[in-house]
C-alpha positions in Angstrom: 50.9 71.3 -4.1 54.0 73.3 -5.0 55.5 75.5 -2.3 54.8 79.2 -2.8 57.5 81.4 -4.2 57.3 84.1 -1.5 57.9 83.5 2.2 55.1 84.3 4.7 56.6 87.7 5.7 56.2 89.1 2.2 52.9 90.5 0.9 51.4 88.4 -1.9 50.7 90.1 -5.2 47.3 88.7 -6.4 46.4 89.4 -10.0 43.2 88.9 -12.0 42.9 86.0 -14.5 39.8 86.5 -16.6 40.9 83.7 -18.9 44.0 81.8 -20.1 45.7 84.7 -21.8 45.3 87.0 -18.8 46.5 84.3 -16.5 49.7 83.7 -18.6 50.3 87.5 -18.7 49.8 87.9 -14.9 52.1 85.0 -14.1 54.8 86.1 -16.6 54.8 89.6 -15.2 55.3 88.6 -11.6 52.0 87.7 -9.8 52.5 85.5 -6.8 49.0 84.3 -7.2 46.0 84.6 -9.6 42.3 84.4 -9.2 39.8 83.3 -11.8 36.4 81.7 -12.2 34.2 79.2 -14.0 31.3 80.4 -16.2 29.1 79.8 -13.2 29.4 80.9 -9.6 32.2 83.5 -10.0 30.4 86.9 -10.4 32.0 87.6 -13.8 29.8 85.8 -16.2 31.0 87.9 -19.2 34.7 87.3 -18.6 36.5 84.7 -20.7 36.6 82.4 -17.6 37.8 78.8 -17.5 36.3 75.6 -18.7 37.1 72.6 -16.6 39.8 71.5 -19.0 41.2 75.0 -19.0 41.1 75.2 -15.2 43.2 72.1 -15.0 45.8 73.5 -17.4 45.7 76.9 -15.5 46.3 75.3 -12.1 49.0 73.1 -13.6 50.8 76.1 -15.1 50.4 78.1 -12.0 51.8 75.4 -9.8 54.7 74.7 -12.2 55.9 78.2 -11.5 55.4 77.9 -7.7 52.4 80.2 -7.7 48.8 79.9 -6.4 45.4 79.8 -8.1 42.3 80.9 -6.2 38.8 80.1 -7.6 36.1 82.7 -7.4 32.8 81.2 -6.2 31.3 84.3 -4.7 27.9 84.1 -6.3 25.0 84.5 -3.9 23.2 81.2 -4.6 19.6 80.1 -4.4 18.8 76.7 -3.1 18.7 75.1 -6.5 22.2 76.4 -7.2 23.8 74.6 -4.2 24.1 71.0 -5.6 26.1 72.3 -8.6 28.0 74.7 -6.4 29.1 71.9 -4.1 30.1 69.6 -7.0 32.1 72.5 -8.5 33.9 72.9 -5.2 34.7 69.2 -5.0 36.0 69.1 -8.6 38.0 72.3 -8.1 39.8 70.7 -5.0 40.5 67.6 -7.0 42.1 69.7 -9.7 44.2 71.4 -7.1 43.0 75.0 -6.6 44.7 76.7 -3.6 41.5 78.2 -2.3 38.0 79.2 -3.1 36.4 82.7 -2.5 32.9 82.4 -1.1 30.5 85.1 0.0 27.4 83.3 1.2 27.5 81.8 4.7 25.2 78.9 3.8 27.4 77.9 0.9 30.4 78.4 3.1 29.1 76.0 5.7 28.1 73.4 3.1 31.5 73.5 1.4 33.3 73.4 4.8 31.4 70.3 5.7 31.5 68.4 2.4 34.9 69.5 1.0 36.8 70.0 4.3 40.3 70.3 2.8 39.5 73.1 0.4 40.9 76.4 1.9 38.1 79.0 2.0 38.5 82.7 1.5 35.8 85.2 2.4 34.9 87.4 -0.6 34.6 91.1 -0.3 30.9 90.5 -1.2 30.5 89.3 2.4 31.0 92.9 3.6 33.4 92.1 6.5 33.6 95.5 8.2 34.6 94.8 11.8 36.5 92.5 14.1 33.5 90.7 15.3 32.6 89.7 11.8 36.1 88.6 11.0 36.3 86.5 14.1 33.0 84.8 13.2 34.3 83.8 9.8 37.6 82.7 11.4 35.7 80.5 13.9 33.8 79.0 11.0 37.0 77.9 9.4 38.0 80.8 7.0 41.6 80.8 5.9 41.6 84.3 4.5 39.2 87.3 4.6 39.0 89.8 1.7 38.0 92.9 3.5 35.2 95.3 2.5 36.6 98.1 0.3 35.0 100.7 2.6 37.5 100.2 5.4 40.2 102.7 6.3 43.7 101.6 7.1 43.2 102.4 10.8 40.2 100.1 10.9 42.1 97.4 9.1 44.9 97.6 11.6 42.3 97.2 14.5 40.9 94.1 12.9 44.4 92.6 12.3 45.4 93.3 15.9 42.4 91.4 17.3 42.3 88.5 14.9 44.0 85.2 15.1 47.3 85.7 13.2 46.7 82.4 11.2 43.8 84.1 9.4 45.1 86.2 6.5 43.8 89.6 5.4 43.5 90.5 1.7 42.6 93.9 0.4 42.2 95.6 -3.0 45.1 97.7 -4.0 44.2 98.7 -7.6 41.4 98.8 -10.1 37.7 99.6 -10.6 35.6 100.4 -7.6 31.8 99.9 -7.3 29.3 102.6 -6.5 27.5 100.2 -4.2 28.5 98.9 -0.8 31.2 96.3 -1.4 29.5 95.5 -4.8 26.1 94.7 -3.4 24.3 96.6 -6.2 20.7 96.2 -7.4 20.9 98.9 -10.1 21.8 96.5 -12.9 19.0 94.1 -11.9 16.5 96.9 -11.8 17.5 98.7 -15.0 18.7 95.8 -17.2 17.4 92.6 -15.7 20.9 91.5 -15.0 21.9 90.8 -11.4 25.3 91.9 -10.2 25.0 89.5 -7.4 24.6 86.6 -9.9 27.5 87.5 -12.0 25.8 89.5 -14.8 26.3 93.2 -14.0 25.6 95.5 -16.9 27.6 98.3 -15.2 24.8 100.9 -15.3 26.9 103.1 -12.9 29.1 103.7 -16.0 26.2 105.0 -18.1 25.7 108.7 -18.7 22.9 110.5 -16.7 21.2 113.8 -16.1 19.3 114.9 -13.0 15.6 115.9 -12.9 14.6 117.6 -9.6 11.2 116.6 -8.2 9.6 120.1 -8.1 10.9 121.0 -11.6 9.5 118.2 -13.8 10.9 118.2 -17.3 13.8 120.5 -16.5 17.0 118.5 -17.1 19.9 119.6 -14.8 23.1 119.3 -16.8 25.9 117.5 -15.0 28.0 117.1 -18.0 31.8 117.7 -17.5 32.9 117.4 -21.1 31.6 116.7 -24.6 31.1 113.0 -23.8 29.1 113.7 -20.6 29.8 112.2 -17.2 28.8 109.1 -15.4 28.3 110.6 -11.9 27.4 107.2 -10.3 30.7 105.8 -11.5 33.6 105.7 -9.0 37.2 106.7 -9.6 39.7 103.8 -9.9 41.7 102.7 -6.9 45.5 103.2 -7.0 47.5 102.4 -3.9 51.0 101.9 -5.4 52.3 105.0 -3.5 51.1 103.6 -0.2 52.2 100.0 -0.1 54.2 100.4 3.2 51.0 101.6 4.9 49.0 98.6 3.6 51.8 96.3 4.9 51.9 98.0 8.3 48.1 97.7 8.6 48.5 93.9 8.4 47.5 93.2 4.8 48.9 89.8 3.6 47.6 89.9 0.0 47.4 92.8 -2.3 44.6 92.3 -4.8 44.4 93.8 -8.3 40.9 94.1 -9.7 40.2 93.3 -13.3 38.9 89.9 -14.5 37.1 91.7 -17.3 40.4 93.4 -18.5 42.8 92.5 -21.3 46.0 90.6 -21.0 48.1 93.8 -21.5 46.2 95.4 -18.6 47.0 92.4 -16.4 50.6 92.6 -17.5 51.1 96.3 -17.1 49.5 96.6 -13.7 51.2 93.4 -12.4 54.5 94.7 -13.7 54.2 98.0 -11.8 53.2 96.5 -8.5 55.7 93.7 -8.8 58.5 96.2 -9.3 57.2 98.4 -6.4 57.0 95.4 -4.0 60.4 94.1 -4.9 62.0 97.5 -4.4 60.2 98.0 -1.1 60.9 94.5 0.3 64.3 93.8 -1.2 66.0 97.2 -1.5 64.2 99.3 1.0 61.6 102.1 1.0 64.1 104.7 -0.2 64.6 102.8 -3.4 60.9 102.3 -3.8 60.2 106.0 -3.3 62.8 106.9 -5.9 61.1 104.8 -8.6 57.5 105.8 -7.7 57.1 108.5 -10.4 58.0 106.0 -13.1 55.6 103.4 -11.7 52.8 105.9 -11.4 53.4 106.8 -15.1 53.3 103.1 -16.0 49.9 102.8 -14.4 48.7 105.8 -16.5 49.5 103.8 -19.6 46.8 101.2 -18.9 43.0 101.8 -19.4 41.6 103.4 -16.3 39.4 106.1 -14.9 41.0 108.9 -12.8 42.7 107.4 -9.8 42.1 107.9 -6.1 42.9 106.1 -2.8 39.4 104.9 -2.0 38.4 104.7 1.7 41.9 103.9 3.0 42.4 107.4 4.4 38.8 108.1 5.3 35.8 109.1 3.3 36.9 109.3 -0.4 37.3 112.6 -2.2 36.4 112.9 -4.9 33.5 110.4 -4.3 32.2 109.8 -7.8 31.6 111.1 -11.3 34.8 109.8 -12.6 34.0 110.3 -16.2 35.4 108.4 -19.2 38.2 105.9 -19.4 41.7 107.2 -20.3 45.2 105.9 -21.0 48.4 107.5 -22.2 49.5 104.4 -24.3 47.6 102.1 -26.7 48.1 98.4 -27.0 49.3 97.9 -30.6 50.7 94.4 -30.9 51.7 91.1 -29.3 55.3 90.1 -29.6 55.4 86.6 -31.2 59.2 86.3 -31.4 62.6 88.0 -32.1 65.5 86.8 -34.2 68.5 88.5 -35.9 67.4 92.0 -35.1 63.7 91.6 -36.2 60.6 91.4 -34.1 57.6 89.4 -35.3 54.4 91.0 -34.1 50.7 90.2 -34.2 48.8 93.4 -34.7 46.2 94.5 -32.2 45.7 98.2 -33.1 46.9 100.5 -35.9 50.5 101.8 -36.0 52.6 103.6 -38.5 56.2 103.5 -39.8 58.0 106.2 -37.8 55.9 105.7 -34.6 57.6 105.9 -31.3 56.5 102.8 -29.4 57.7 100.7 -26.5 58.1 97.1 -25.6 56.7 96.0 -22.2 58.3 92.9 -20.8 58.9 91.5 -17.4 62.5 92.7 -17.7 61.4 96.3 -18.1 60.1 98.8 -20.7 62.2 99.8 -23.7 61.5 102.4 -26.4 61.4 101.4 -30.0 61.0 103.6 -33.1 59.3 101.7 -35.9 61.8 102.2 -38.7 60.1 99.8 -41.1 57.1 97.5 -41.3 57.2 94.3 -43.4 54.3 91.8 -44.0 55.5 88.6 -42.3 54.3 86.4 -45.1 55.1 88.4 -48.3 57.9 90.7 -47.1 56.0 93.7 -48.6 56.9 97.0 -47.0 53.9 98.7 -45.4 53.5 102.3 -44.3 51.0 101.3 -41.6 49.0 98.3 -40.4 45.6 98.2 -38.8 44.2 94.6 -39.3 44.0 92.8 -36.0 45.7 89.5 -36.1 48.0 90.4 -39.1 51.6 89.3 -38.6 54.3 91.8 -39.4 58.0 92.2 -38.8 59.8 95.3 -37.6 63.5 95.9 -37.0 64.4 95.9 -33.3 68.0 96.3 -31.9 67.3 94.5 -28.6 65.9 91.0 -28.0 62.2 90.5 -27.0 60.2 87.4 -26.3 56.9 85.9 -27.1 54.5 87.2 -24.4 55.9 90.7 -24.5 53.6 93.6 -25.6 54.1 96.6 -27.9 52.4 99.9 -27.0 52.2 103.2 -28.9 51.3 106.7 -27.8 47.5 107.0 -27.5 46.6 109.6 -30.2 43.2 110.2 -28.5 44.6 110.9 -25.1 43.9 114.4 -23.7 
């Protein structure tokens, strides 16, 4: 397999790849590694995921860039799942995946025995909370442990200090959090007949609720925060970009971005911000990293998210829940398909108007662009606005851009 692009002393930036387009965006915008799944076994049954042919192409593309691909296999399997699970592990190793994430100890032991060369990572679903548990997985042959999200930085440092240095620690740095202990939630199965532990979570923690107190039947206690209500089981989103040195010093080897259900522009925007932050911190020093933090925090406000917090890293989280609706300061308006002679060719994703102030997100940075004119790419007709997803248009642009860049406009609904 191709040698990794980052030396061992640098933290790995691990980005989500819900499908091919998300994978391409994550790699293009600076991920050292990506993680994605098959339609089975990977706890994100509703993501785009990868067919076997797509997985082969995904691993090939990832390795051609000197990056790594980890396959999610963290379903909690029944006995009748295990033959297919093992066959998938064999086939994934033959394709060349760089590791598989597994949560179930029985499945782990079977794969370790029958596919011995496949590096195995312990999923956060395994709830590794202490040094004894980490040592047990290490003795069983785990290459990496994705720690439970409920650990503080001090507890992580204690685990790192007592663990064999050959065993890597991975932790979430950004994205959605679960209202249940490390994702072990039964709410979806109970309310919607869709098991979160089998990859089919309906996300009922994001639904809107009211409280009824036992001794006051029929009296609804209003917990609404705004006109759209509040989802008080729903967690705030994790955002640790301002604390990367602390994650490094605690012994985290891999920084994980959550989001296999997210769009390509989400994967691009979050990966871009964390790539820039890590490069500044590791190549130019913490002072340079601190100087650019305000802009990087603003960049993360542009993607779809709930209000941010730092999870359990600094102790019990506050606020603890009731995060409310998703927000973003910018809206994904178009994919860049090409640039030539001062004109951008765009594939429309959301409505925009002549005169709009927009920006182009690329791995090279973010540049502002005022839409001076919109032309239909086929007919050349001048258009005051566009709103049909997939329509190709051309707009004047004084700077070059490349296919795979994204255009964003101000979110008119942002409050």
